C-alpha positions, -999 to +999 in steps of 0.1 A: +000+000+000+014+034-010+004+065+009+005+097-011+018+125+011+021+162+004+047+180+024+049+218+024+072+242+041+066+280+045+095+300+057+079+330+074+089+366+071+117+380+093+111+395+128+107+430+113+077+420+092+047+397+093+028+382+064+019+351+044+040+325+027+031+310-007-001+290-011-004+254-021-031+228-029-047+210+000-052+173+010-075+157+036-056+150+069-029+175+078-003+181+104+009+217+108+041+225+128+055+259+137+093+260+145+111+290+158+148+293+164+171+322+175+194+333+203+180+336+238+142+340+243+122+335+210+085+336+203+064+331+172+028+330+163+014+319+129-019+310+115-026+283+089-053+294+065-074+278+037-095+290+008-115+274-019-107+302-043-083+284-067-065+317-075-058+322-038-069+358-041-098+359-016-117+340+010-088+329+034-102+314+066-082+304+097-078+267+101-053+267+131-033+291+152+001+280+163+022+297+191+057+287+203+080+303+228+112+291+245+149+296+248+169+291+216+141+271+199+105+261+203+076+245+184+039+240+183+018+216+162-017+205+154-034+177+135-066+186+116-088+173+089-097+197+062-100+198+024-094+234+015-084+239-021-055+262-012-034+265+020-010+291+033+008+299+066+008+335+078+031+350+105+014+372+130+043+377+155+080+368+155+103+381+183+138+374+195+174+380+186+180+364+152+146+348+153+135+328+123+103+307+119+089+282+095+056+263+093+059+228+080+028+209+069+022+174+057-010+161+042-023+127+034 
């Protein structure tokens, strides 16, 4: 038995900006994980959004909110079932010296 899996990775904007990564086509069962790294205390918040607009221009709805904080690195994750046609991750906060964040998603 072969399981088709789609893996997506959205590097999020730097600490000086917030915004969305690129969009991608959806699947059915998804895991979404936010990872933040940096020096000292780091925090990040991101939302995973979906839309059925195939152009990705409108209709984005929040699927999950992820929040991570720690020293040097931290992560947060969620498993959800959804079938949105398009997905994206959007950074809403990123703080810490040299902080960088990414949302990795895998769908089956």
